[in-house]
Structure formats: C-alpha cells, structure tokens
N, C-alpha and C positions, 0 to 999 in steps of 0.2 A: 257254655261249657258242657260237654257231654261226659257221661260216666260209662264205665264198662264193668262187666262182671263175668265171673266164670260160672259154669253150669251147676256148681254145688247148690246154688239157691237162685233159680231163675225168678226174676221179679215180674215178668210178663207172661211167659209161656205157661199155659194151664191155668191161668187166672183171668178174672174179669178185669180188664184195664180199659178205661175210657180216656180218650184224649191223647194228644201227642206227647212224646217223651224223648228228650235228647239223651238217650241211654241205649247203648249197644251191648248185647249180651253174646257170649261165645260159649262154645263147647269144644272138647278135645277133637282134633282132626282124626277121623277114622283112617286106619291103615290103608294105603293104596290110593287115597284121593290126591290128585295132582292139580286139579283146576276146578274152581267153582264159579258158576255164572248165576247171578240172581237178577231178576227183571221185575220191575213194577211198571205197569201201564197206567197207573192212576196217580201220577205225580203232578202236583200243582204248586205253583209259586206265584208271586206277583211282580210286575215290572216295578223297579225301584223309582222310576221317574213318573209314570202315569198312574200306577196303582192298579192297572188292568191285570186280570188274571192270565197266567200262562199255564197251559196244559201240556202234558207230554209224558214221556217215559224215562226211566232210569235203568241202565244196565250196569251192574257191578260184577266185574270178573276179577278173580284173584287166585294166586298160587299160594295156598296155605303152607305154613311151616309147622305149627303146632296146634293152631286153633281154627275153628270155622265160625262163621257168623250165624246167629240164631235168627230165623226169618221173621218171627213176630216182633222182636225188638227192632228189626230193620224197618218194618212197616210203620211202627209207631215213631221211629226216628225220622223217617221221610215225611211224616205228617207235620213235623215241626216247620217245614219249609212253606206250608200253605199260606202263612201270613208274612213270610219273609220277603221283603223287597230286595231281591238280589238278581243280578244278571245271570243268565244261563251259564256262562263261562265260569263265573265265581262259584256257582252251585256245584259244578262238576269238580272243581278243585277242592272245595271244602269237604264234600262227601268223600273224595279219595283220601284226603289227609286224615279224616276221622276214622275211616275204615282201616287205613294203614296203622294208625296209632293203636287201635284196640286189638288188631290181629297180629301185628308185627310180621306181616306176610312177606314173601319174597317180592311180590309186586301186586299192585292194585291198579285196575283200569276202570274208570267210571265214564260212562257216556250218558249225557243228558240230551234228549231230543225233544225240542219244543214244537208243538203243532204250529203250523204257519198262522201268523196273525198279521194282517195288513199285507198278505202275499209273501211274507218272508218267514221261512222256517229256520231253526238253528239246531245244529248238532255240535255239542262241545265235548271234547274228550280230555280227561286228566289222567296222568300216569304218576304213580309213585312206586319206588322200588328200593330194595336194599341193594347196595353195591356189594357184590361178592368178590372180595379181594383175595387173589392168590399171590402170596409173596414171591413165588417163583416167576411170576409174570410182571414183576416190577422192572422198569428200565430206568436208567439214569441218563439225564441230558447234561452234557458237558459244554462249557464254554471253550474258547480257543486256547485258553491256558490249561485246559484239562480238569478244571474244577467242576464239581457237580453243582449245577444250578437248579435242578429240579428232579424229582422222581415222579414217574408216571405209572399208573397201574393200567394194565391191559385187562381190566376186570370184565367179567361177564355181567351183562345187565339183563334183567328179567323182563320179558314182554309176554303179555297174555294174548 
C-alpha cells in the first residue's frame, strides 16, 4: 500500500532518503499547466516466473486538476518495483492506478517499455481517467413500450 502527502511537509525532497519507498508526494498545480510528462529510463523489475531481471523505461503522462507529482518521491516509488515479480502489463496498470489515486488527475497514461530479452521487447500502456459527465448530454434509451431502460452519458473522456 502506498501513501501520499501534500507539499506542506515533503518527506523525501530536500532530505537524504535511502532505499525504495511506496510513497508518492504532490504539490499544488501551477497555474497554466495542462499536461505533465515524467520519464524514467532506469526502471527495473523481475519476471514473476523466471526471476530474471527486466530493464526498461517508464513514461507517466497526466493532465493535472489540482496537484502535480513530486519527482524525487516518484523515483523512490519506482525503485520499489526492482524486486517485484510482476508482468510488464500489470506494472503499467498498477503505476497508473497509484498515480491516479494520489493526483485525482483528469487522466493518467503510463507506458512501460521493457528492453528486449530473448528477442522480444514489450511496451504496455495503461490509461485511467475521470469521466466528465455533462448532464445535458445524457440520453435515454427506451424500449418498445416507451419506458426508459437505460441512461447513457455522452461524456468526454480524457486522453493524454
């Protein structure tokens, strides 16, 4: 389980912190920032079956609402996967969920790219987003008797 914190008291930034931490820190989004892309080219995990190391990169792109992700806490968070026996696809999904949970962003896209091993490279993408529902864009679906059987939102979905 990871923790999150606001910038009133950074636990990692500006301090000597050794070792991985499943803890993401945030700070208030500066005015005018619409998209943030963070990249780590030093991402390591292990194959859950063979225990062999997997090397690669992670790109996190998000559309912030109120908060941004602090980069040192992200670096320490990503280090927690060095000993994690997890498939690439599951890594992308877990990171996207964790970032979305701490930021409450409009959307988060995580791309994990693993260096080819045995001749096969993997690139996995995971998306999370808040559905922005506009009540004026709700439509009703009626059966033959004219009864409403469902309401559907023509919501806008966020893509980075």
